[in-house]
KEZALUM-995119 format. One line per field, with one value per residue: chain; x negated, y negated, z negated of N, C-alpha, C, O in turn. Coordinates in steps of 0.001 Angstrom, whole numbers, plus 500000, padded with zeros to 6 digits. Atoms other than C-alpha are relative to their C-alpha. Last residue first. Layout:
N
kette [A / ...]
nxx [X / ...]
nyy [Y / ...]
nzz [Z / ...]
caxx [X / ...]
cayy [Y / ...]
cazz [Z / ...]
cxx [X / ...]
cyy [Y / ...]
czz [Z / ...]
oxx [X / ...]
oyy [Y / ...]
ozz [Z / ...]
***
This chain:
58
kette [A / A / A / A / A / A / A / A / A / A / A / A / A / A / A / A / A / A / A / A / A / A / A / A / A / A / A / A / A / A / A / A / A / A / A / A / A / A / A / A / A / A / A / A / A / A / A / A / A / A / A / A / A / A / A / A / A / A]
nxx [500851 / 501803 / 500136 / 498752 / 498626 / 499343 / 499441 / 500392 / 499262 / 499447 / 498986 / 500272 / 499887 / 499434 / 500743 / 500352 / 500908 / 501092 / 501345 / 499578 / 499847 / 501291 / 500745 / 498947 / 500799 / 501377 / 499590 / 499526 / 498409 / 498934 / 498532 / 499294 / 499069 / 500606 / 500280 / 501150 / 500991 / 499246 / 500634 / 500258 / 501523 / 500535 / 501233 / 500914 / 500770 / 499574 / 500088 / 498541 / 500161 / 498762 / 500262 / 498927 / 499951 / 501045 / 500707 / 499549 / 501058 / 499553]
nyy [499266 / 499804 / 499246 / 498461 / 499934 / 499011 / 500336 / 498916 / 499361 / 498591 / 499262 / 498839 / 498921 / 499522 / 499858 / 499062 / 499395 / 499890 / 500603 / 501485 / 499829 / 500491 / 501094 / 501400 / 500197 / 501098 / 501522 / 500771 / 499640 / 500674 / 499580 / 499347 / 499144 / 498936 / 499166 / 499810 / 500779 / 501435 / 501014 / 501348 / 500320 / 500634 / 501268 / 500054 / 501066 / 500242 / 498769 / 499153 / 498691 / 498949 / 498721 / 500070 / 501209 / 500445 / 501298 / 501174 / 500948 / 501141]
nzz [501086 / 499041 / 498385 / 500081 / 499601 / 500144 / 501459 / 500768 / 500849 / 499418 / 501267 / 501036 / 499612 / 498942 / 499181 / 499614 / 500955 / 498889 / 500478 / 500034 / 498379 / 499356 / 500946 / 499323 / 499071 / 500250 / 500380 / 498816 / 499795 / 500844 / 499847 / 501075 / 499691 / 499426 / 500541 / 500688 / 499983 / 500710 / 500759 / 499079 / 500095 / 498975 / 500265 / 498837 / 499374 / 498477 / 499131 / 499718 / 499542 / 499954 / 500279 / 501179 / 500012 / 500771 / 499365 / 500906 / 500136 / 500004]
caxx [502577 / 503561 / 507665 / 508304 / 505289 / 502507 / 500210 / 497994 / 499240 / 496777 / 495681 / 492587 / 493274 / 491983 / 490810 / 493475 / 494617 / 496430 / 498860 / 501903 / 500024 / 499055 / 502738 / 504211 / 501140 / 502306 / 505830 / 504750 / 502512 / 498738 / 495660 / 492247 / 489074 / 487240 / 488359 / 487406 / 489131 / 491415 / 490730 / 493703 / 495129 / 499174 / 500725 / 503806 / 505393 / 507902 / 506274 / 505738 / 503157 / 503180 / 499666 / 500450 / 497196 / 495694 / 498762 / 498897 / 498511 / 499781]
cayy [504215 / 502647 / 503232 / 502311 / 499500 / 499526 / 496740 / 496046 / 493742 / 491586 / 487864 / 486477 / 484625 / 481191 / 481161 / 480364 / 477391 / 475432 / 474500 / 475699 / 479121 / 479095 / 478802 / 480867 / 483709 / 482913 / 484257 / 487216 / 488626 / 488313 / 489977 / 488358 / 487569 / 484323 / 482134 / 479063 / 479074 / 482152 / 484999 / 487315 / 490700 / 490640 / 492470 / 494477 / 495277 / 498270 / 499973 / 496604 / 493919 / 490056 / 488644 / 485034 / 484618 / 487954 / 489573 / 493071 / 496815 / 500144]
cazz [509579 / 513449 / 512453 / 508629 / 508883 / 506696 / 507478 / 510144 / 512844 / 514526 / 514328 / 515878 / 518665 / 517827 / 514132 / 511767 / 509371 / 512067 / 508880 / 510808 / 511194 / 507582 / 506420 / 509254 / 507608 / 504382 / 505246 / 507312 / 504363 / 504936 / 505191 / 505081 / 507421 / 506640 / 503669 / 505799 / 508689 / 508162 / 510145 / 510713 / 509818 / 509463 / 506495 / 506747 / 503651 / 503415 / 500442 / 498855 / 497939 / 497567 / 496741 / 497578 / 499968 / 499943 / 500629 / 499358 / 500913 / 500055]
cxx [499144 / 499438 / 498576 / 499235 / 500470 / 501655 / 500925 / 500338 / 499116 / 500337 / 500404 / 500512 / 499266 / 500318 / 500349 / 499237 / 498972 / 498916 / 498587 / 498586 / 500220 / 499613 / 498428 / 499129 / 500653 / 499344 / 498413 / 500122 / 500330 / 501159 / 500995 / 501690 / 501100 / 501177 / 499671 / 500184 / 499031 / 498568 / 500207 / 498883 / 499540 / 497878 / 499089 / 499025 / 499291 / 499361 / 500149 / 499907 / 501080 / 499620 / 501716 / 499949 / 501000 / 500322 / 499121 / 499527 / 500513 / 499500]
cyy [498911 / 500520 / 500110 / 500755 / 501240 / 500024 / 501456 / 499892 / 500993 / 500471 / 501499 / 501023 / 501075 / 501793 / 500405 / 499507 / 501308 / 500302 / 499903 / 499196 / 498131 / 499640 / 499442 / 498977 / 499064 / 499856 / 498996 / 498600 / 498964 / 500144 / 499692 / 500773 / 500632 / 501523 / 501379 / 501060 / 500057 / 498950 / 498334 / 499394 / 498731 / 499746 / 500102 / 498821 / 500175 / 498235 / 499575 / 501481 / 500751 / 501287 / 500969 / 501420 / 500114 / 498425 / 499468 / 498832 / 498750 / 498715]
czz [499991 / 498618 / 500501 / 500967 / 500244 / 500410 / 500449 / 498955 / 499004 / 498935 / 500563 / 498875 / 499308 / 500257 / 500989 / 501174 / 500607 / 499050 / 501135 / 499842 / 500067 / 501433 / 500873 / 499292 / 501272 / 501352 / 499985 / 499277 / 501674 / 500420 / 499510 / 500908 / 498682 / 500185 / 500797 / 498809 / 499141 / 500302 / 500129 / 499704 / 500888 / 499516 / 501644 / 499859 / 501292 / 500801 / 501685 / 500866 / 499833 / 500144 / 499615 / 499000 / 498442 / 499666 / 499542 / 500802 / 499207 / 499927]
oxx [498164 / 498235 / 498266 / 498507 / 499826 / 502677 / 500900 / 499873 / 498221 / 499774 / 500545 / 500066 / 498581 / 499279 / 500594 / 499440 / 498031 / 497905 / 497685 / 497963 / 499424 / 498536 / 498148 / 498378 / 500040 / 498640 / 498119 / 499618 / 499597 / 501445 / 501239 / 502172 / 500691 / 502361 / 499577 / 499274 / 497877 / 497452 / 500450 / 498854 / 499772 / 497314 / 498706 / 499285 / 498732 / 499689 / 499578 / 498969 / 501952 / 498484 / 502100 / 500417 / 500590 / 499473 / 499189 / 498485 / 501452 / 498791]
oyy [498904 / 500730 / 500993 / 501717 / 502159 / 500111 / 502019 / 499131 / 501559 / 500236 / 501760 / 501695 / 502015 / 502449 / 501611 / 498441 / 501656 / 499601 / 499073 / 498571 / 497255 / 499273 / 498414 / 498203 / 498846 / 498886 / 497902 / 497599 / 498258 / 500395 / 499866 / 500745 / 501416 / 501334 / 502472 / 500923 / 500315 / 499470 / 497443 / 499425 / 498519 / 499153 / 501100 / 497642 / 501227 / 497576 / 499992 / 501687 / 500462 / 501316 / 501748 / 501398 / 499874 / 497773 / 499455 / 498766 / 498924 / 498447]
ozz [499246 / 498773 / 501302 / 500724 / 500752 / 499730 / 501544 / 498107 / 499633 / 497866 / 501757 / 497945 / 499712 / 500180 / 500956 / 501754 / 499893 / 499012 / 501019 / 500700 / 500405 / 501903 / 501490 / 499885 / 502317 / 501633 / 500467 / 499786 / 502367 / 501591 / 498316 / 502040 / 497826 / 499905 / 500238 / 497991 / 499482 / 500304 / 500943 / 498474 / 502078 / 498596 / 502256 / 499618 / 501605 / 501788 / 502693 / 501637 / 499015 / 500617 / 498743 / 497862 / 497306 / 499059 / 498313 / 501454 / 498431 / 498956]
***
């Protein structure tokens, strides 16, 4: 089970996105935090990928 590196949210069905943050380096974040960071332009371009516990993907 993963955990969001920003807010600490975790759970069985939580999907995390792996990305490179401009100041923090590689982090895994929930979709809520991803949206907030995206709006603040905190990602290195082209660096986001899905890496979580999607019930369908595993």
